[in-house]
C-alpha positions in Angstrom: 6.1 6.0 41.1 9.4 4.1 40.9 7.5 0.8 40.6 5.3 2.1 37.9 8.2 3.3 35.7 10.4 0.4 36.6 11.4 -1.2 33.2 10.8 -4.6 34.7 7.2 -3.7 35.5 4.9 -5.9 33.4 2.8 -2.9 32.3 6.0 -1.1 31.2 7.2 -4.2 29.3 3.9 -4.4 27.4 3.9 -0.7 26.6 7.5 -0.9 25.5 6.7 -3.9 23.2 3.7 -2.0 21.8 5.8 1.1 21.1 8.4 -1.1 19.3 5.6 -2.5 17.1 4.2 1.0 16.3 7.7 2.3 15.5 8.4 -0.7 13.3 5.2 -0.2 11.5 6.0 3.5 10.9 9.4 2.6 9.5 7.9 0.0 7.2 5.2 2.4 5.9 7.8 5.1 5.2 10.1 2.7 3.5 7.3 1.4 1.2 6.3 4.9 0.0 8.2 4.6 -3.4 6.4 1.3 -3.9 9.4 -0.4 -5.7 11.2 -0.4 -2.3 8.5 -2.7 -0.7 10.9 -5.7 -1.1 13.7 -4.4 1.0 11.2 -2.9 3.4 9.6 -6.3 3.9 13.0 -7.9 4.5 13.8 -5.2 7.1 10.3 -5.7 8.7 11.0 -9.4 9.1 14.6 -8.8 10.3 13.2 -6.9 13.3 10.2 -9.2 13.7 12.4 -12.3 13.8 14.7 -10.6 16.2 11.7 -10.0 18.4 10.8 -13.7 18.1 14.3 -14.5 19.4 13.6 -12.2 22.4 15.7 -9.3 21.3 14.2 -5.9 21.6 15.3 -2.3 21.2 17.0 -0.2 18.5 14.0 -1.0 16.3 14.6 1.9 13.8 18.3 1.4 13.7 18.0 -2.4 12.9 15.3 -1.8 10.4 17.1 0.7 8.3 20.4 -1.2 8.6 18.6 -4.2 7.1 16.8 -2.1 4.5 20.2 -0.8 3.2 21.8 -4.2 3.3 19.0 -5.9 1.4 18.1 -3.1 -0.9 19.3 -4.4 -4.2 18.2 -8.0 -3.8 14.9 -6.9 -2.1 14.0 -4.6 -5.1 14.9 -7.3 -7.7 12.8 -9.9 -5.8 9.9 -7.6 -5.4 9.8 -6.6 -9.0 10.1 -10.2 -10.2 7.2 -11.3 -8.0 5.1 -8.2 -8.7 5.3 -8.6 -12.5 4.8 -12.4 -12.1 1.6 -11.8 -10.1 0.4 -9.2 -12.7 1.2 -11.6 -15.6 -0.6 -14.6 -14.2 -3.4 -12.4 -12.8 -3.9 -11.2 -16.4 -3.9 -14.7 -17.7 -6.6 -15.7 -15.2 -8.7 -12.7 -16.3 -8.4 -13.8 -19.9 -9.3 -17.4 -19.1 -12.4 -16.3 -17.2 -13.7 -13.3 -19.3 -12.2 -13.5 -22.7 -11.8 -17.1 -23.8 -14.7 -19.4 -24.6 -16.0 -21.7 -21.8 -14.3 -24.8 -23.3 -10.9 -23.3 -22.4 -11.8 -23.2 -18.7 -9.3 -25.9 -17.9 -6.5 -23.5 -18.7 -7.1 -21.9 -15.3 -5.5 -24.9 -13.5 -1.9 -24.2 -14.5 -2.4 -20.5 -14.0 -3.7 -21.1 -10.4 -0.7 -23.3 -9.8 1.6 -20.6 -10.9 -0.2 -18.0 -8.8 0.2 -20.3 -5.8 3.9 -20.4 -6.5 4.1 -16.6 -6.7 2.1 -16.3 -3.5 4.4 -18.8 -1.7 7.4 -16.8 -2.9 6.0 -13.6 -1.5 5.2 -15.3 1.9 8.6 -16.9 2.4 11.2 -15.1 0.3 11.5 -11.9 2.3 11.8 -13.6 5.7 14.5 -15.8 4.1 16.2 -12.7 2.8 16.1 -11.2 6.3 17.6 -14.3 7.9 20.1 -15.8 5.4 22.9 -14.8 3.1 21.8 -16.4 -0.1 21.7 -15.3 -3.8 18.4 -14.6 -5.5 18.0 -18.0 -7.3 18.6 -19.8 -3.9 16.1 -17.6 -2.1 13.4 -18.2 -4.8 14.1 -22.0 -4.7 14.1 -22.2 -0.9 10.9 -20.2 -0.6 9.0 -22.7 -2.8 10.5 -25.7 -0.9 9.6 -24.2 2.4 6.0 -23.4 1.2 5.6 -27.1 0.1 7.2 -28.4 3.3 4.9 -26.2 5.5 1.6 -26.2 3.6 -0.6 -25.5 6.7 1.5 -22.4 7.5 1.4 -21.3 3.8 -2.4 -21.7 3.6 -2.8 -20.0 7.0 -1.0 -16.9 6.0 -2.5 -16.9 2.5 -6.1 -17.2 3.9 -5.6 -14.4 6.4 -4.3 -12.1 3.6 -7.0 -13.2 1.2 -9.9 -12.9 3.6 -8.9 -9.4 4.8 -8.4 -8.3 1.2 -11.8 -9.7 0.2 -13.6 -8.1 3.1 -11.9 -4.7 2.5 -12.7 -4.7 -1.2 -16.4 -5.5 -0.6 -17.1 -3.2 2.3 -16.0 0.5 2.4 -16.2 0.7 6.2 -13.9 -2.3 6.7 -11.6 -0.8 4.0 -11.2 2.4 6.1 -10.9 0.3 9.3 -8.2 -2.0 7.9 -6.3 1.0 6.3 -6.2 2.8 9.7 -5.1 -0.3 11.6 -2.3 -1.2 9.1 -1.2 2.4 8.9 -0.8 2.4 12.7 0.4 -1.1 13.7 -1.1 -3.8 11.4 1.9 -4.7 9.2 4.3 -5.0 12.2 1.8 -7.0 14.3 1.2 -9.5 11.5 4.9 -9.8 10.9 5.5 -10.3 14.6 2.9 -13.1 14.7 4.1 -14.8 11.5 7.7 -14.6 12.7 6.9 -16.9 15.6 6.0 -19.6 13.0 8.8 -18.6 10.6 11.4 -19.0 13.4 10.3 -22.5 14.1 10.2 -23.3 10.4 13.7 -22.0 9.8 15.1 -23.8 12.9 13.6 -27.1 11.5 15.1 -26.4 8.1 18.5 -25.6 9.7 18.4 -28.9 11.7 17.8 -30.8 8.4 20.6 -28.9 6.7 18.3 -27.3 4.1 
């Protein structure tokens, strides 16, 4: 029995890591309930996930809510900026496709470019907020620069999010499945996976003095 419950036992290590992810996911879901707090919640999510990528575990809830409080103001502002930007350009795209005549179709090009910028901001800005002490303009600028310097990673994350969203919206069974997974562990698991890549990306940027 001592061997089974030994904290160095591989099985116990896996179970401990799994529990940390579940706890992290619960913290994130709770912190997102008011919706406008999703920004600081994502910063806190990545604070813990990047910490895990560095090999640091334990005190998951404590670290999460400490980061949540620390980044609350900037996180809320960034989230509202990006949310309204996405809504604005999404509305523009709807108008181009369904309201304007066909000869105006080329207008979709700059709109898609701006939507890419907004998506890039959402992907990178909250991990940046979690890791660095920067003001909001610097965070927004560096998020775009990192997205352009790491196009494969940007596309990889965007495609995963896009494919899952598309599948869920077109199939009720998958919608229920994805909802259940993300309510249980999905957000934390994806953040943990993405943080492996973000860690390397940030280290390269640091080496270049970006």
